[in-house]
N, C-alpha and C positions, 0 to 999 in steps of 0.2 A: 560431504553429508546429505546428498542427495537420496542415500537409500532410508535414514532417517526420515526425511520431508516423504516420502512414499509411506513408510510404515505410520507416521503421525496421521496422513491423512485418510488413510482406513482405519485406523484406530477411532477418529473423529465421528465417520461414518459409520462405524459400528454401533455408536452411542445412538443412535436416531434412524438407521436403516431399518429395522424391524417394526416400525412406528408408521413408516410411511409418510411422514412430514416433517420439516424441519424448517426452525428461523435461522436462516442463511447464515446471518450474521452473527447471533450471539450463540449458536453450535456448532459453526464449524469457520467463518471467515477470522472473529476476531481471535478465538483460542489457538488457530492455525499461525497466522501472522506472531501472535506475543510468544508463543513458545518457541517458533523457528527463529526470533531475536533474541529470546531469553537462552539460548543453545550457542547462540552464535559469538554474544557477548559473554557470557560466561555466568548470567544472572540465573539465581535459584529458578527451574521451572514452577514450581508450584506455587512461587510468589506473582507469577503472569498476570493473572487477574485485577488485583491492587497495581499495578505497571500500567496494565492499560487503559484500566480507569484514570488516570494521572493523564497519559498521553492521550485519549478521546478528549478531556475539559482542555487541554493545551490545544488541541486542534482547532478549538474555536476561535482563536486567536486569528485563523484565517478566513471567519465566516463573515456575515455579514450583519451579526450582533453582537460585536464587539464590546459595546460600551454597556451592552445589557450582561453579558457574558464576564465580563472584568475580573469581578470576584471569584469565579471558576478558575479562571485562569491563572489568577494570582495563586488561589490554593493549591492548584495542581502544581506549578512553577515548584512552591515550596516545597512539597511532599515530594516530587522528583528530584530535587536537586539535595535536599535531606538525605532521599535514599542511596543517590549514587554516591554523594559523599561517603556515607557509610560503606559502600561497597570499595571503594577507591580505599579507605582506612585498612579494610580487610585484609586489599591484595597489596597494599604496600607490608603488609605483616606474615602474609604467608600467601606470596605468588603462586598461580595455577598455569596451566596451558589453556589461556583463553585471551580474548582481543582485551578486556581492562587489565589485565596483568601487563600484557605489552605496553599499554600505553601509560600505564604507572611507570614502567622501567623507563619509557620516554622520558617522562616528566621527572624522573628522579635523575636523568642523565642531561638535565638541562633543554630538551628539547620541544618542552611544552612548559608553560605556566602552571600554578594550581589551579586558577581560572580558566583557562585555555582547556583545561582536561575535564573538568567539571561541567562546563557548557559542551564540549564536545560528547560527553556521556548523555548528557540530556537529550541532545537532541537525535543523538541515535537511536536513540529508544524511541522518541518521538517520530523520527521520519522512518523510522523501517514497520513500527506497528503499526500507525495509522493510516498510513497510505496503503500498504499494502492489502491490510482489510477493508479498505473502500473500493479496490481495485480488482478485489475477487468478486465481490456482490456486483458490481458495473461488468464484470467480465459474463458473471452468470448470466444475466439480466438480458446483456446481449446476446449470446449464443441462444438462449433460450427463443427469443426472439428471431432465430435462422434453425429453425429445429433440425432440417438437414446438417448445417455445422455440428451441433451439438451431439448426433448422431456419428458425423465423419471422426470425430474427437476421439468417442468413444471406441471404434473400430481400430484407429489408428493414433495411437498416445504419442505416438512419435512427434505428431503435430502441435503437440504442447507448447512448446516454442513458438511455433508462428504463431499461434493463437493468443498468447500473450502478446506480441506486436500489434497483430492485428485489431484488437480489443482496444488495445492504448490508441490505437490511431481514431478508432472511430468515437470512444467514451472512454476519453480516459479520465481520471480523479482530480488531476491538476489539469483545470482548463483557462484558467489563464495566470499571469505572472504578473508583479508588483516591479515598477522601475521608478528612479527618479531621473529625471534629465539633469546632465551635468553641463549641459549648454543649450543654446537655443536652436532648434531643429523644425526647418519649414518642409511640412508635409507634402505642400501643395495644396490647390484648392481652397487656399484661406486659412489651411488649420496648421498653426504654428504652436509649438508644444516650448512651453518657456522655460529657461533655466530653474530646476526647482520644483517645477511640476509634476504630478505622482501620475504616472500612465498605467494604465492596466493593458496587458498585450494580451490576447487573444490566442493563446497557443493553439488550444483547441481546432483552429481551423485550419493550422497548418497539415492537418492530416486529411483534408476535403479537399483542400485546394487542387484544383483542376490545372493548375501549373504544373503541380507536383505531382499529382495523384489524378492522371486523366479518367482512369477508371476506378470510381469511389465505392463499387459494390465491395461486401463482407466476403472475404473469403480468405479462409485458414489455410490455405494452400499455397499461397503467395509467399515467397520468401523474402525477407526483410522489407515490411513494408515502410515507409516513412513516417516518423511521427515525432513529437517534442515533446512526448509525457517524460523521460525523464531528463530534458535541459538541455545545455549543450553549450562548449567552451567550458569557462573556467566555474560555469552553473550548472556541469555535467553531474548528476545525482551518483554520490561514491556506493552506493548500497544498490546500485543496479543489478549487478551480477545474482545477488542474494534473491531480489524479490522478481527476477527474471526467471530464475530455477525456482524456488519454491512456488511460483504461480503454475509455472510452464509443469510441476508436477502434479499440483492440487485439482488443477483443471480437468484433465483425461480421468483421473479417481473419479471425481463426481460425475461428471458422463456417465462413466462407465457402470458405478454403482448407483445411480438415476435417471437409466435413459429416456424415462417418458415423464422427465421432472416439467412441472409447469407451475406458475406462479399461482399463491392461493390469495388472492386481493394484491391492491396495489403495493400494499407494503408502505413503509414511510422511509423518507429521504431527506435529507440535509439541503440547505438550498443552493443553489448552484452559483456557486462560490468560488472562490480560487483554489477549493480542495473540498471534492463532492463526492457523495456516495450514498450506499444505503444505511439507516439506521436499524430496519427493522425489513427482512424481504421474507416471509413464508412461503416453504413450495411443499407441494404436496407430490407423490410418485407412486408406482406401486412398492410394497416393501419386500427388502432383499434382507436374506439370512445375515446375522454375522459374519466377518470371517470371508463373505462372498468375494473374491478378488479372481 
């Protein structure tokens, strides 16, 4: 699928390159992440915008304003469940060569319940769209703060994979994870977590902990920097291959097509919560012709 990711990234840049300005999230990160996921799962690509809106609203369940956002979250759940259930019925009647058809087949063979299939699809759509969109915005923000690294990425697109890992080390979209203590835990210094307590674990700090990362400077030439952006163990992200690859393709394309890009104002950002990123991130750059590759 990687050649298709490359074509999609260039297609989107062609849409604003000659203008010399872009609102990165709405014009690139969101359509790119959403359309990649539609292709992967087997959803109609021209319906990406509606699916992305549901995923965006569902993402508010990880924010700090859950009480206020609950009606939007519930409407998004209802809409996304209804949409995914319709897709399942379609694939049951007319299977295709896509992930949904594979999951429907597993359900028909008794390896998934109908409820498990429905939940899996909803979370595949949500997790694959929102997190990649957010991480792309954070990646560009980080790279533009290190212009020498942005230029290097444009000159050496093979560093795209390294860039993804390094960005996720210093500026991940998932900044903490929530866990419930199953038993009492004494963490020392008088801090005791009781069974049933809810704990916010700051996974973000792992990437800059001097015990694991003695040199915290940002460098996309470093191989395999340590980070917890995709979780670990039984909680490791199942979609990490797609997220890593589509971002590794997109970032060098953006760097090559917008070599002098710079922020056009502060933008608008989500609260620093468990899943953060840009809502709006306007950039300006020297206009480039469509098809300039």
